[in-house]
VEXDREN-2710 file (C-alpha; in Angstrom, 1 decimal):
% VEXDREN-2710
k/r/px/py/pz
1/MET/-7.0/92.3/217.3
2/ARG/-8.7/94.2/214.5
3/GLN/-12.4/92.8/213.8
4/LEU/-13.6/91.6/210.5
5/THR/-16.3/94.0/209.5
6/VAL/-18.8/93.8/206.6
7/ASP/-17.3/97.2/205.4
8/ALA/-13.7/95.3/204.9
9/LEU/-15.8/92.7/202.4
10/ASN/-16.5/93.0/198.8
11/PRO/-19.2/95.8/198.6
12/ALA/-21.1/94.1/195.8
13/LEU/-22.3/91.5/198.2
14/GLN/-24.0/94.2/200.1
15/LYS/-26.4/94.6/197.0
16/VAL/-27.2/90.9/196.8
17/GLN/-30.9/90.3/197.1
18/TYR/-32.6/86.7/196.9
19/ALA/-36.3/87.1/197.7
20/VAL/-37.4/83.4/197.9
21/ARG/-35.0/83.0/200.7
22/GLY/-35.3/86.4/202.2
23/GLU/-37.4/87.8/204.9
24/LEU/-40.5/85.8/204.5
25/ALA/-38.7/82.3/204.5
26/ILE/-36.6/83.5/207.5
27/LYS/-39.3/84.2/209.7
28/ALA/-41.2/80.6/208.3
29/GLU/-38.2/78.8/209.9
30/LEU/-38.6/80.8/213.1
31/LEU/-42.0/80.0/213.2
32/ARG/-41.6/76.4/212.4
33/ASP/-39.2/76.2/215.5
34/LYS/-41.9/77.7/217.6
35/LEU/-44.5/75.4/216.8
36/LYS/-42.1/72.6/218.6
37/GLU/-42.6/74.5/221.9
38/PRO/-45.4/73.2/224.2
39/GLY/-48.2/76.0/224.2
40/HIS/-46.7/77.9/221.2
41/GLY/-49.9/79.9/220.9
42/LEU/-49.8/80.4/217.1
43/PRO/-53.0/80.1/215.2
44/PHE/-51.9/77.2/212.9
45/ASP/-50.2/73.8/213.4
46/LYS/-47.8/73.8/210.7
47/VAL/-45.9/76.2/208.2
48/ILE/-46.3/75.6/204.6
49/ASN/-43.2/76.8/202.4
50/SER/-45.1/77.9/199.3
51/ASN/-42.3/80.5/198.4
52/ILE/-39.7/78.0/196.5
53/GLY/-40.3/75.3/193.9
54/ASN/-38.8/72.6/196.4
55/PRO/-41.2/69.6/195.3
56/GLN/-39.6/67.0/197.8
57/GLN/-39.3/69.5/200.9
58/LYS/-41.0/68.3/203.9
59/GLY/-44.6/69.4/204.0
60/LEU/-44.9/69.4/200.0
61/ASP/-43.7/65.9/199.9
62/GLN/-43.7/65.1/196.3
63/PRO/-42.6/61.4/196.0
64/PRO/-39.1/60.8/194.4
65/ILE/-39.1/59.1/191.1
66/THR/-38.3/55.3/192.0
67/PHE/-36.1/54.7/189.0
68/THR/-34.1/57.8/189.7
69/ARG/-33.5/56.7/193.3
70/GLN/-32.9/53.2/192.5
71/VAL/-29.9/54.2/190.1
72/ALA/-28.6/56.5/192.7
73/ALA/-28.6/53.8/195.4
74/LEU/-26.7/51.4/193.3
75/MET/-24.3/54.1/192.3
76/GLU/-23.8/55.0/195.8
77/TRP/-23.4/51.1/197.0
78/PRO/-23.0/49.2/194.0
79/GLU/-22.8/45.7/196.3
80/LEU/-26.5/46.2/196.9
81/ALA/-27.4/44.7/193.5
82/GLU/-25.9/41.5/194.8
83/LEU/-27.0/41.9/198.6
84/ALA/-30.5/42.7/197.4
85/PRO/-30.9/40.6/194.1
86/ASN/-34.7/40.6/193.9
87/VAL/-35.2/44.3/195.0
88/PHE/-33.8/46.1/191.7
89/PRO/-35.3/45.7/188.5
90/LYS/-33.1/44.5/185.5
91/ASP/-33.1/47.9/183.7
92/VAL/-31.9/49.7/186.9
93/VAL/-29.2/47.1/187.6
94/GLU/-27.9/47.6/184.0
95/ARG/-28.1/51.3/184.1
96/ALA/-25.9/51.3/187.2
97/ARG/-23.5/48.9/185.9
98/GLU/-23.3/51.0/182.8
99/LEU/-22.7/54.2/184.6
100/SER/-20.2/52.5/187.1
101/GLN/-18.1/51.4/184.1
102/GLU/-17.7/54.9/182.8
103/ILE/-17.5/56.8/186.3
104/GLY/-16.1/54.4/188.6
105/SER/-16.4/55.4/192.1
106/ILE/-18.7/58.5/192.7
107/GLY/-16.4/59.6/195.5
108/ALA/-13.9/60.6/192.8
109/TYR/-13.6/63.7/190.7
110/SER/-15.1/63.5/187.2
111/HIS/-14.0/65.5/184.1
112/SER/-14.5/69.2/185.1
113/GLN/-16.9/69.5/182.1
114/GLY/-19.0/66.4/183.6
115/VAL/-18.8/62.9/182.7
116/PRO/-18.3/62.5/178.9
117/PHE/-20.8/59.6/178.8
118/ILE/-23.6/61.6/180.5
119/ARG/-23.0/64.3/178.1
120/LYS/-23.4/62.2/175.2
121/ASN/-26.7/61.3/176.6
122/VAL/-27.6/64.7/177.1
123/ALA/-26.9/65.5/173.6
124/LYS/-28.9/62.5/172.2
125/PHE/-31.8/63.9/174.3
126/ILE/-31.6/67.3/172.8
127/GLU/-31.3/65.9/169.4
128/GLU/-34.6/63.9/170.0
129/ARG/-36.3/66.6/171.4
130/ASP/-35.4/69.3/168.7
131/GLY/-34.6/67.1/165.7
132/PHE/-31.3/69.0/165.4
133/PRO/-27.8/67.7/166.4
134/ALA/-26.1/68.5/169.6
135/ASP/-22.3/68.4/170.3
136/PRO/-21.3/66.8/173.8
137/ALA/-18.4/69.0/173.8
138/HIS/-20.7/72.1/174.0
139/ILE/-22.4/70.7/177.0
140/PHE/-21.5/71.5/180.3
141/LEU/-22.9/69.5/183.5
142/THR/-23.4/71.9/186.4
143/GLY/-24.3/71.8/190.1
144/GLY/-27.9/72.9/189.4
145/ALA/-28.8/75.4/186.6
146/SER/-28.0/78.2/189.0
147/ALA/-24.3/77.7/188.7
148/GLY/-24.5/78.1/184.9
149/VAL/-26.5/81.0/185.1
150/SER/-24.0/82.8/187.6
151/LEU/-21.0/81.5/185.6
152/LEU/-22.4/83.1/182.2
153/ILE/-23.5/86.2/183.9
154/ASN/-20.0/86.6/185.4
155/MET/-18.2/86.2/182.0
156/LEU/-20.6/88.4/180.2
157/ILE/-20.2/91.4/182.6
158/SER/-17.1/92.8/180.6
159/SER/-17.2/96.3/181.8
160/PRO/-18.5/98.4/184.6
161/ASN/-21.3/99.5/182.2
162/ALA/-22.2/96.1/181.0
163/GLY/-25.7/94.9/181.6
164/ILE/-28.2/92.3/181.1
165/LEU/-31.9/92.3/179.9
166/ILE/-34.0/90.5/182.4
167/PRO/-38.0/90.2/182.4
168/ILE/-39.9/91.7/185.0
169/PRO/-41.3/89.8/186.9
170/GLN/-38.1/87.8/187.0
171/TYR/-36.5/85.0/189.1
172/PRO/-34.4/86.8/191.9
173/LEU/-31.4/84.7/190.7
174/TYR/-30.8/87.0/187.8
175/THR/-30.8/90.3/189.8
176/ALA/-28.7/88.5/192.5
177/SER/-25.9/87.1/189.9
178/LEU/-25.9/90.6/188.4
179/ALA/-25.3/92.3/191.7
180/GLN/-22.7/90.1/192.8
181/HIS/-20.6/90.2/189.5
182/GLN/-21.3/94.1/189.3
183/GLY/-23.6/94.0/186.4
184/ILE/-26.5/96.3/185.5
185/PRO/-30.0/94.7/185.3
186/ILE/-32.0/96.2/182.3
187/PRO/-35.6/95.4/182.9
188/TYR/-38.1/94.6/180.4
189/HIS/-41.9/94.1/181.4
190/LEU/-44.0/91.3/180.7
191/ASP/-47.6/91.8/179.8
192/GLU/-49.9/90.6/182.4
193/SER/-53.1/91.5/180.4
194/SER/-52.1/89.0/177.7
195/GLY/-51.0/86.1/180.2
196/TRP/-47.7/87.5/180.8
197/SER/-46.6/87.5/177.1
198/THR/-43.2/88.6/176.0
199/SER/-43.2/91.9/173.9
200/VAL/-40.4/92.3/171.4
201/GLU/-41.3/96.1/171.4
202/ALA/-41.0/96.3/175.1
203/ILE/-37.3/94.8/174.9
204/GLU/-36.5/97.2/172.2
205/GLU/-37.8/100.2/174.3
206/ALA/-35.4/98.7/177.4
207/LEU/-32.6/98.6/174.8
208/ILE/-32.9/102.3/173.8
209/LYS/-33.3/103.4/177.2
210/ALA/-30.4/101.6/178.5
211/GLU/-28.2/102.9/175.7
212/LYS/-29.1/106.1/176.4
213/ALA/-28.1/105.7/179.9
214/GLY/-24.7/104.6/178.9
215/VAL/-25.4/100.9/179.7
216/LEU/-23.9/98.2/177.2
217/PRO/-26.3/95.4/176.7
218/LYS/-24.5/92.1/176.5
219/GLY/-27.4/89.3/176.8
220/LEU/-31.0/88.8/176.8
221/VAL/-32.6/86.5/179.6
222/ILE/-35.7/84.4/178.6
223/ILE/-37.5/82.4/181.2
224/ASN/-39.8/79.6/179.4
225/PRO/-41.8/78.6/180.8
226/GLY/-41.9/81.6/183.0
227/ASN/-40.9/82.0/186.6
228/PRO/-42.9/83.2/188.4
229/THR/-45.6/83.7/186.1
230/GLY/-45.8/80.2/184.4
231/ALA/-46.1/81.8/180.9
232/LEU/-45.4/79.8/177.8
233/LEU/-43.6/81.5/174.6
234/ASP/-45.1/80.6/171.1
235/GLU/-42.8/79.9/168.2
236/PRO/-43.4/83.1/166.1
237/THR/-42.5/85.2/169.2
238/MET/-39.3/83.2/169.7
239/GLU/-38.5/83.7/166.2
240/LYS/-38.8/87.6/166.7
241/LEU/-36.4/87.4/169.9
242/VAL/-33.8/85.5/168.1
243/HIS/-33.9/88.2/165.2
244/LEU/-33.8/90.9/168.1
245/CYS/-30.6/89.2/169.4
246/ASP/-29.1/89.1/166.1
247/LYS/-29.8/92.9/165.3
248/TYR/-28.5/94.1/168.8
249/GLY/-25.6/91.6/169.2
250/LEU/-26.8/90.0/172.2
251/VAL/-26.2/86.5/173.8
252/LEU/-29.4/84.7/174.3
253/LEU/-29.7/83.1/177.8
254/ALA/-32.5/80.6/177.6
255/ASP/-33.8/79.3/181.1
256/GLU/-35.8/76.4/180.1
257/VAL/-35.7/74.4/183.5
258/TYR/-39.7/74.1/183.6
259/GLN/-39.7/72.6/180.1
260/SER/-41.6/69.3/181.2
261/ASN/-43.9/71.3/183.7
262/LEU/-46.9/71.7/181.2
263/HIS/-50.3/71.9/182.7
264/LYS/-52.4/71.9/179.4
265/PRO/-50.4/69.9/176.9
266/ASP/-53.2/69.7/174.5
267/THR/-53.1/73.5/173.6
268/HIS/-49.7/74.6/175.0
269/SER/-46.5/73.0/174.2
270/PHE/-42.7/73.7/174.9
271/THR/-40.5/74.6/172.1
272/SER/-36.8/75.1/173.0
273/PHE/-34.6/78.1/171.9
274/LYS/-32.2/75.5/170.5
275/LYS/-34.8/74.4/168.2
276/VAL/-35.8/77.6/166.8
277/VAL/-32.1/79.0/166.5
278/SER/-31.5/75.9/164.4
279/LYS/-34.4/76.2/162.3
280/LEU/-33.5/79.6/161.6
281/GLN/-29.9/78.9/160.8
282/SER/-29.0/81.9/163.0
283/GLY/-25.5/82.7/164.3
284/VAL/-27.0/84.0/167.5
285/PRO/-24.9/82.9/170.5
286/LEU/-27.2/80.6/172.7
287/VAL/-26.9/79.2/176.1
288/SER/-29.8/76.8/177.1
289/PHE/-30.1/75.8/180.7
290/HIS/-31.8/72.7/182.2
291/SER/-32.1/71.2/185.6
292/ILE/-33.2/68.0/187.7
293/SER/-34.8/70.1/190.4
294/LYS/-38.0/70.9/188.5
295/GLY/-40.0/68.9/186.0
296/VAL/-41.3/65.7/187.5
297/SER/-37.7/64.7/189.2
298/GLY/-37.6/67.6/191.9
299/GLU/-34.3/66.6/192.7
300/CYS/-33.4/70.0/194.0
301/GLY/-31.0/68.7/196.7
302/ARG/-28.7/66.7/194.4
303/ARG/-27.7/69.8/192.4
304/GLY/-27.9/68.6/188.8
305/GLY/-28.4/70.5/185.6
306/TYR/-26.6/71.4/182.5
307/PHE/-26.1/74.0/179.8
308/GLU/-25.5/73.9/176.2
309/CYS/-23.7/76.7/174.2
310/THR/-24.8/77.1/170.6
311/ASN/-22.7/79.1/168.2
312/PHE/-19.9/79.8/170.5
313/SER/-16.4/79.8/169.2
314/GLU/-13.9/77.4/170.3
315/GLU/-11.8/80.1/172.1
316/VAL/-14.9/81.1/174.2
317/LEU/-15.6/77.4/174.8
318/ALA/-12.1/77.0/176.1
319/LEU/-12.5/79.8/178.4
320/ILE/-15.8/78.5/179.7
321/TYR/-13.9/75.1/180.3
322/LYS/-11.1/76.9/182.2
323/MET/-13.4/78.6/184.4
324/VAL/-15.4/75.4/185.3
325/SER/-12.1/73.7/186.1
326/VAL/-11.7/76.2/189.1
327/GLY/-14.5/74.5/190.7
328/LEU/-13.1/70.9/189.8
329/CYS/-16.3/69.3/188.8
330/PRO/-20.1/69.2/189.4
331/PRO/-21.4/67.0/192.0
332/LEU/-21.5/63.3/190.6
333/SER/-24.9/62.5/192.4
334/GLY/-26.3/65.3/190.3
335/GLN/-24.7/64.4/187.1
336/ILE/-26.2/60.7/187.7
337/GLY/-29.4/62.5/188.2
338/VAL/-29.2/64.4/184.8
339/ASP/-28.5/60.9/183.1
340/SER/-31.8/59.4/184.8
341/MET/-33.7/62.7/183.6
342/VAL/-32.8/62.4/179.9
343/ARG/-32.7/58.7/179.7
344/PRO/-35.8/57.6/181.5
345/PRO/-37.2/53.8/181.2
346/LYS/-38.5/53.1/177.8
347/VAL/-41.7/51.1/176.8
348/GLY/-40.9/47.5/177.3
349/GLU/-38.3/47.9/180.0
350/GLU/-39.0/46.8/183.6
351/SER/-39.2/50.1/185.1
352/TYR/-41.3/51.7/182.6
353/GLU/-44.9/51.3/183.9
354/LEU/-44.1/52.5/187.5
355/TRP/-42.2/55.4/185.9
356/LYS/-45.1/56.3/183.8
357/LYS/-47.6/56.0/186.6
358/GLU/-45.5/58.2/189.1
359/THR/-44.8/60.8/186.3
360/ASP/-48.3/61.0/185.2
361/THR/-49.6/61.4/188.6
362/ILE/-47.3/64.3/189.3
363/HIS/-48.5/66.0/186.1
364/ALA/-52.0/65.6/186.9
365/ALA/-51.7/66.8/190.4
366/LEU/-50.1/70.0/189.2
367/ALA/-52.4/70.5/186.6
368/SER/-55.2/70.1/188.8
369/ARG/-54.0/72.5/191.6
370/THR/-53.1/75.0/189.2
371/SER/-56.4/75.1/187.8
372/LEU/-58.3/75.0/191.1
373/MET/-56.0/77.8/192.7
374/SER/-56.3/80.1/190.0
375/ALA/-60.1/79.9/189.8
376/ARG/-60.6/80.5/193.5
377/LEU/-58.0/83.2/194.0
378/ASN/-59.8/84.9/190.8
379/ALA/-63.1/84.7/192.8
380/LEU/-61.7/86.8/195.6
381/PRO/-62.3/90.5/195.8
382/GLY/-59.4/92.7/194.4
383/VAL/-57.4/89.5/193.4
384/SER/-56.6/88.6/189.5
385/CYS/-54.7/85.5/188.6
386/VAL/-53.4/84.2/185.2
387/ASP/-53.9/80.6/184.8
388/SER/-50.6/79.4/184.3
389/PRO/-49.9/76.8/181.6
390/GLY/-46.6/75.9/182.7
391/ALA/-44.1/75.7/185.6
392/LEU/-44.9/75.4/189.3
393/TYR/-46.2/78.5/190.5
394/LEU/-49.3/81.2/190.3
395/TYR/-48.5/85.1/190.6
396/PRO/-51.7/86.7/191.7
397/GLN/-52.1/90.4/191.3
398/ILE/-53.6/91.9/194.8
399/LYS/-55.3/95.4/195.1
400/LEU/-54.5/97.0/198.3
401/SER/-56.5/99.9/199.8
402/LYS/-55.2/103.1/200.7
403/LYS/-55.5/102.3/204.5
404/ALA/-53.5/98.9/203.9
405/GLN/-50.9/101.0/202.2
406/GLU/-50.6/103.3/204.8
407/ALA/-50.2/100.6/207.3
408/ALA/-47.5/99.0/205.5
409/LEU/-45.7/102.4/205.1
410/ALA/-46.0/102.9/208.8
411/ALA/-44.4/99.3/209.3
412/GLY/-41.7/100.1/206.9
413/LYS/-42.6/97.4/204.6
414/GLU/-43.6/97.3/200.7
415/PRO/-47.2/96.8/200.6
416/ASP/-47.2/93.4/199.0
417/ALA/-44.5/92.2/201.7
418/PHE/-46.9/93.6/204.4
419/TYR/-49.7/91.5/203.3
420/ALA/-47.4/88.3/202.9
421/LEU/-46.0/88.7/206.4
422/ALA/-49.6/88.9/207.7
423/LEU/-50.5/86.0/205.7
424/LEU/-47.8/84.0/207.3
425/ASP/-48.5/85.1/210.9
426/ALA/-52.3/84.3/210.4
427/THR/-52.0/81.1/208.4
428/GLY/-48.3/79.6/208.4
429/ILE/-48.2/80.0/204.6
430/CYS/-45.0/81.4/203.4
431/VAL/-45.4/83.2/199.9
432/VAL/-43.0/85.6/198.0
433/PRO/-44.0/89.1/197.5
434/GLY/-44.0/90.5/194.2
435/SER/-41.6/93.1/194.9
436/GLY/-38.9/90.4/195.2
437/PHE/-39.6/89.9/191.6
438/GLY/-40.0/93.2/190.0
439/GLN/-43.5/94.7/189.1
440/LYS/-44.9/97.9/187.7
441/GLU/-45.2/100.8/190.1
442/GLY/-48.4/100.8/192.0
443/GLU/-49.2/97.1/191.5
444/TRP/-48.5/94.2/194.1
445/HIS/-48.4/90.5/193.6
446/TYR/-47.3/87.5/195.4
447/ARG/-46.0/84.3/194.2
448/LEU/-46.9/80.8/195.5
449/THR/-46.2/77.3/194.5
450/CYS/-48.9/74.8/193.0
451/LEU/-46.9/71.9/194.7
452/CYS/-48.9/72.0/198.0
453/PRO/-51.0/68.9/198.9
454/GLY/-54.2/69.1/200.6
455/VAL/-55.1/72.0/198.2
456/ASP/-58.7/72.5/199.5
457/GLU/-57.5/73.3/203.0
458/TYR/-54.5/75.3/201.7
459/VAL/-56.7/77.5/199.3
460/GLY/-59.3/77.7/202.0
461/ASN/-56.8/79.3/204.5
462/LEU/-55.9/81.9/201.6
463/GLU/-59.5/82.6/201.0
464/LYS/-60.2/82.9/204.9
465/PHE/-57.1/85.3/205.4
466/HIS/-58.0/87.5/202.3
467/ALA/-61.5/87.9/203.6
468/ASP/-60.3/89.1/207.1
469/TRP/-57.8/91.4/205.4
470/VAL/-60.6/93.1/203.4
471/ALA/-62.7/93.3/206.5
472/LYS/-59.6/95.1/208.2
473/TYR/-58.5/97.2/205.6
474/GLY/-61.4/97.5/203.3
475/GLU/-61.3/97.0/199.3
476/ALA/-58.9/98.9/196.9
END
């Protein structure tokens, strides 16, 4: 019997890399298993997965929003409202009843584009956020934002020389999706010296270089707030980016899943690309992505999200609908999560006070941890870290000595991956090396989340490790 081998599979799969769940994450799970063994001999008693924005993961333990979970519970088992009549607030019971009338059983398929009623609520959320109308027919509910990103990249790769502009550093979803669908990444560098700002000139340079290489640019990815950088775009820059897309005929792919993760709301605010495109009355094709995995909900495992298409023809929308229909429908639990995200309790409703307390607590914790961590990382020799105004991460740069670089080379590792592996072995803290996100030659970084509780102990372990590293390998 002939064996199935890797060589017999789609060769594009071999090129897919996804650093946030790569070598470091795999080793972290092995160490977690080892900790369960008597006399394990490891120099730590827990593994901290700081490699991924997974707020409710064991060890990070961000509490779920009560309103979201109560609505979800009644949607799973509607009889609970009668069996436990004094447990659920009136507005939760009414919300679940309203959704049940629209959806029926969540064990059934929904409309392939998502429940029409929930899409109407998403449209209303967008209109209230931006001050411009949104059409529910142009909104697609998805199994997390990632599913929408992968679909749109697949659709845009129209020829073997087609490419998509992606920021460097970038979220590895984009290079992984491009590799899977045989598209060409066109990198443009963000400016670390100015808080990881986006330069229109840098994008134009990347476009010119791509065209000289025979690459056909089809789209521009903007992550705002940034991942892994946490940078936040200002409106004048966004306007320039829209004009650039118009000039070069690019589809604008706006990853806005961290739009409610703002740590300095008094000085840094979020503006959507939908609002900018609408204000400019631009005809640039825009796809805007959002998710229940981030923000304050952190419901990663429910797989809920949406994308909105702006300035797309009915013909193209019909093709997108055909493609999402192949997958039948997004998960109903995720769709219900989207509804709770875009329709939180209002002032005067029974659930509002608890919802406000829970969300304020999450925002305050993230802001405090981000500020404290960036300050203490910046105090370490050979480390510099932008104090992120948004998202869930910090992305410090580390200077590595020649001795450290040589040791990494001897181990067959990138220098920042070598550093990150040593950090994991010494402390149980799992981070993602910058080589997984992209960086300038001769620079090294790592990404870590600001979700970890016990931040003093957590950062203290980072500081002790770095001091030991410098003592072993010297300063750069």
